[in-house]
C-alpha positions as semicolon CSV with decimal commas, in nm:
position;residue;x (nm);y (nm);z (nm)
1;M;-0,743;2,098;-0,631
2;S;-0,654;1,875;-0,335
3;E;-0,321;1,694;-0,306
4;L;-0,503;1,363;-0,358
5;Q;-0,658;1,493;-0,680
6;K;-0,317;1,607;-0,803
7;L;-0,162;1,268;-0,732
8;F;-0,444;1,031;-0,828
9;G;-0,669;1,240;-1,051
10;T;-0,973;1,195;-0,826
11;D;-1,107;1,234;-0,477
12;K;-1,156;0,911;-0,279
13;P;-0,890;0,723;-0,483
14;I;-0,862;0,347;-0,495
15;V;-0,500;0,229;-0,490
16;A;-0,479;-0,131;-0,608
17;L;-0,218;-0,357;-0,455
18;L;-0,021;-0,551;-0,712
19;H;0,118;-0,843;-0,514
20;L;0,437;-0,964;-0,679
21;G;0,508;-1,336;-0,663
22;A;0,791;-1,478;-0,454
23;L;1,125;-1,326;-0,553
24;P;1,480;-1,466;-0,560
25;G;1,587;-1,540;-0,205
26;D;1,230;-1,583;-0,079
27;P;1,141;-1,925;0,067
28;A;0,857;-1,965;-0,184
29;Y;1,085;-1,895;-0,482
30;A;1,120;-2,265;-0,548
31;P;1,356;-2,444;-0,789
32;G;1,229;-2,385;-1,139
33;C;1,095;-2,036;-1,065
34;T;1,221;-1,760;-1,294
35;M;1,201;-1,383;-1,293
36;T;1,040;-1,401;-1,635
37;Q;0,748;-1,584;-1,475
38;V;0,725;-1,322;-1,200
39;V;0,722;-1,041;-1,456
40;E;0,454;-1,201;-1,671
41;A;0,230;-1,278;-1,373
42;A;0,266;-0,916;-1,263
43;R;0,183;-0,799;-1,616
44;R;-0,140;-1,003;-1,619
45;D;-0,242;-0,860;-1,282
46;L;-0,153;-0,505;-1,388
47;L;-0,359;-0,525;-1,706
48;A;-0,653;-0,676;-1,518
49;L;-0,645;-0,401;-1,255
50;Q;-0,625;-0,128;-1,515
51;A;-0,907;-0,287;-1,716
52;G;-1,113;-0,276;-1,397
53;G;-1,055;0,098;-1,370
54;V;-0,841;0,140;-1,056
55;D;-0,692;0,483;-0,988
56;A;-0,335;0,378;-0,906
57;V;-0,121;0,070;-0,846
58;L;0,111;-0,008;-0,556
59;F;0,370;-0,281;-0,621
60;S;0,451;-0,486;-0,311
61;N;0,651;-0,801;-0,236
62;E;0,352;-0,961;-0,067
63;F;0,478;-1,318;-0,110
64;S;0,820;-1,261;0,050
65;L;0,687;-1,429;0,366
66;P;0,814;-1,425;0,634
67;Y;0,905;-1,059;0,587
68;Q;1,254;-0,924;0,657
69;T;1,297;-0,596;0,842
70;K;1,609;-0,540;0,632
71;V;1,555;-0,709;0,298
72;D;1,824;-0,876;0,094
73;P;1,941;-0,643;-0,187
74;V;1,816;-0,893;-0,444
75;I;1,455;-0,816;-0,339
76;V;1,487;-0,448;-0,429
77;A;1,670;-0,540;-0,750
78;A;1,401;-0,790;-0,848
79;M;1,116;-0,548;-0,776
80;A;1,290;-0,277;-0,978
81;R;1,328;-0,518;-1,270
82;V;0,959;-0,608;-1,267
83;I;0,846;-0,246;-1,261
84;A;1,094;-0,146;-1,531
85;E;0,974;-0,424;-1,761
86;L;0,613;-0,317;-1,709
87;K;0,669;0,056;-1,765
88;G;0,525;0,043;-2,114
89;D;0,201;-0,110;-1,983
90;I;0,146;0,121;-1,686
91;E;-0,129;0,380;-1,734
92;V;-0,188;0,496;-1,373
93;P;0,023;0,648;-1,093
94;V;0,268;0,400;-0,943
95;G;0,367;0,342;-0,583
96;V;0,594;0,087;-0,414
97;H;0,615;-0,091;-0,080
98;V;0,900;-0,318;0,026
99;I;0,718;-0,478;0,314
100;S;0,868;-0,424;0,662
101;D;1,165;-0,229;0,522
102;P;1,076;0,140;0,485
103;L;1,428;0,249;0,391
104;A;1,437;-0,004;0,106
105;T;1,096;0,129;0,002
106;I;1,242;0,478;-0,038
107;E;1,542;0,342;-0,229
108;L;1,316;0,147;-0,466
109;A;1,097;0,453;-0,521
110;A;1,404;0,646;-0,634
111;A;1,504;0,370;-0,875
112;V;1,165;0,339;-1,049
113;D;1,036;0,700;-1,031
114;A;0,746;0,606;-0,806
115;S;0,498;0,880;-0,720
116;F;0,414;0,750;-0,372
117;V;0,505;0,487;-0,115
118;R;0,335;0,311;0,172
119;S;0,507;0,162;0,476
120;V;0,530;0,141;0,854
121;F;0,757;0,443;0,895
122;T;0,718;0,509;1,269
123;G;0,671;0,335;1,603
124;V;0,806;0,022;1,768
125;Y;0,617;-0,301;1,703
126;A;0,628;-0,655;1,841
127;G;0,520;-0,951;1,631
128;E;0,614;-1,290;1,492
129;A;0,946;-1,155;1,358
130;G;1,036;-0,994;1,690
131;L;1,073;-0,620;1,742
132;R;1,094;-0,367;1,463
133;S;1,160;0,003;1,501
134;P;1,197;0,205;1,182
135;D;1,429;0,505;1,190
136;I;1,194;0,778;1,069
137;A;1,460;1,048;1,102
138;G;1,698;0,852;0,881
139;I;1,422;0,768;0,634
140;I;1,318;1,131;0,586
141;R;1,680;1,239;0,551
142;R;1,744;0,969;0,291
143;K;1,437;1,081;0,098
144;A;1,573;1,435;0,094
145;A;1,924;1,322;0,000
146;L;1,783;1,135;-0,300
147;G;1,601;1,446;-0,415
148;L;1,256;1,288;-0,375
149;R;1,077;1,606;-0,276
150;E;0,760;1,519;-0,468
151;L;0,740;1,160;-0,340
152;K;0,428;1,117;-0,125
153;L;0,452;0,906;0,191
154;F;0,154;0,714;0,328
155;Y;0,218;0,598;0,683
156;M;0,067;0,275;0,814
157;I;-0,003;0,384;1,171
158;N;-0,083;0,032;1,284
159;A;0,126;-0,254;1,154
160;E;-0,147;-0,506;1,075
161;S;-0,075;-0,813;1,291
162;D;0,206;-0,653;1,496
163;G;0,134;-0,458;1,814
164;D;0,260;-0,111;1,904
165;V;0,459;-0,147;2,226
166;S;0,388;0,206;2,351
167;G;0,034;0,117;2,453
168;R;-0,097;0,452;2,327
169;D;-0,438;0,491;2,171
170;L;-0,418;0,490;1,791
171;S;-0,568;0,839;1,767
172;V;-0,290;0,968;1,995
173;I;-0,034;0,800;1,772
174;A;-0,194;0,962;1,468
175;R;-0,171;1,311;1,618
176;A;0,192;1,256;1,719
177;V;0,290;1,125;1,375
178;I;0,125;1,419;1,202
179;F;0,292;1,674;1,430
180;K;0,641;1,524;1,415
181;C;0,663;1,355;1,075
182;A;0,428;1,538;0,832
183;P;0,284;1,233;0,650
184;D;0,096;1,280;0,325
185;G;-0,160;1,028;0,444
186;L;-0,233;0,774;0,716
187;C;-0,336;0,412;0,654
188;V;-0,553;0,222;0,903
189;S;-0,526;-0,157;0,884
190;G;-0,688;-0,478;1,002
191;I;-0,476;-0,762;1,135
192;H;-0,368;-0,884;0,789
193;A;-0,434;-0,842;0,417
194;G;-0,804;-0,878;0,343
195;H;-0,910;-0,832;0,706
196;G;-1,163;-0,555;0,764
197;V;-1,116;-0,231;0,956
198;A;-1,396;-0,103;1,177
199;S;-1,547;0,214;1,032
200;S;-1,557;0,357;1,386
201;L;-1,177;0,326;1,406
202;I;-1,134;0,502;1,073
203;A;-1,368;0,777;1,200
204;D;-1,162;0,818;1,519
205;I;-0,839;0,852;1,321
206;K;-1,003;1,092;1,076
207;A;-1,117;1,309;1,367
208;A;-0,763;1,312;1,505
209;A;-0,595;1,371;1,170
210;A;-0,663;1,744;1,144
211;G;-0,688;1,753;0,766
212;T;-0,436;1,479;0,683
213;A;-0,577;1,217;0,445
214;V;-0,683;0,888;0,606
215;F;-0,706;0,566;0,403
216;C;-0,873;0,235;0,477
217;N;-0,583;-0,004;0,428
218;T;-0,734;-0,354;0,435
219;G;-1,058;-0,543;0,399
220;C;-1,248;-0,335;0,144
221;T;-1,501;-0,518;-0,075
222;A;-1,756;-0,417;-0,336
223;S;-2,027;-0,450;-0,072
224;N;-1,862;-0,231;0,193
225;I;-1,657;0,020;-0,006
226;A;-1,929;0,289;-0,002
227;E;-1,935;0,275;0,378
228;K;-1,554;0,282;0,405
229;L;-1,525;0,578;0,168
230;A;-1,786;0,765;0,370
231;Y;-1,541;0,761;0,662
232;S;-1,208;0,778;0,478
233;D;-1,034;0,969;0,200
234;G;-0,957;0,662;-0,010
235;A;-0,849;0,300;0,015
236;F;-0,564;0,061;-0,056
237;V;-0,723;-0,255;-0,193
238;G;-0,578;-0,592;-0,284
239;T;-0,736;-0,923;-0,187
240;T;-1,090;-0,853;-0,304
241;F;-0,968;-0,797;-0,663
242;K;-0,845;-1,156;-0,685
243;V;-1,022;-1,462;-0,820
244;D;-1,284;-1,564;-0,561
245;G;-1,146;-1,292;-0,331
246;K;-0,863;-1,523;-0,222
247;F;-0,522;-1,380;-0,126
248;N;-0,316;-1,638;-0,317
249;N;-0,504;-1,606;-0,646
250;P;-0,435;-1,381;-0,947
251;V;-0,636;-1,066;-1,014
252;D;-0,981;-1,103;-1,168
253;A;-1,059;-0,811;-1,402
254;V;-1,434;-0,869;-1,363
255;R;-1,416;-0,844;-0,984
256;A;-1,201;-0,532;-1,014
257;G;-1,455;-0,381;-1,251
258;E;-1,746;-0,459;-1,019
259;F;-1,559;-0,305;-0,728
260;M;-1,478;0,012;-0,920
261;A;-1,839;0,036;-1,040
262;A;-1,942;0,052;-0,673
263;V;-1,679;0,322;-0,617
264;R;-1,805;0,529;-0,909
265;A;-2,163;0,496;-0,787
266;Y;-2,054;0,628;-0,448
267;R;-1,859;0,917;-0,600
268;D;-2,149;1,009;-0,828
269;G;-2,383;1,013;-0,530
270;K;-2,156;1,253;-0,343
271;R;-2,146;1,511;-0,625
């Protein structure tokens, strides 16, 4: 049995993004917002995703725009509260991602018993928020210090809209990350949530990955998922599950079900 099968119960897993609403301290957490509302919105999305048949769920603070490279402690506390309140409803493996703060992602994973995490763990990137340079050595040591030996780390090897300042080809970066940092998987992204990734780029990274799992990280739809899975080992999927496929909308269980039907058809055809 492969490591992906052990973690997700299937080959070619689909990890659904559960985008939490704005949290205390976020600019969009307007007067009148409450954590109870955030929890209940997350519960509706969780139940819709599970009804659609996804293989796992990754909780992320997607609406904490603009993202902090070192989040306020209240963000981690709020995310932990949401996940704790939903524990009784969760039926699939759970991952977490505190966007742009990989160390906080590890800390949150420890607090909620997450099985996996996703983040930009390596590199130096320039973007709208300036420069960011995660401390991968410190992150891996913190993971070990917290006793998270079974926690799986999925590395985003390109940071969506931000640019890697080294100028190296992405396949070179992939080989370096695998050699030095031993990721459990690599994630290849478009420029933002919902934006597609060229299958040729996924193929290049897969060829460079030397057996490490490679995931399509953005832009999957019911109409292209068979193609993306033909080149990758799985996908992280968010926007297409939402009403009308719009980033700001809640999850639509029907759309999730149609997407997963396409996934099952692909898997059945590969057997």
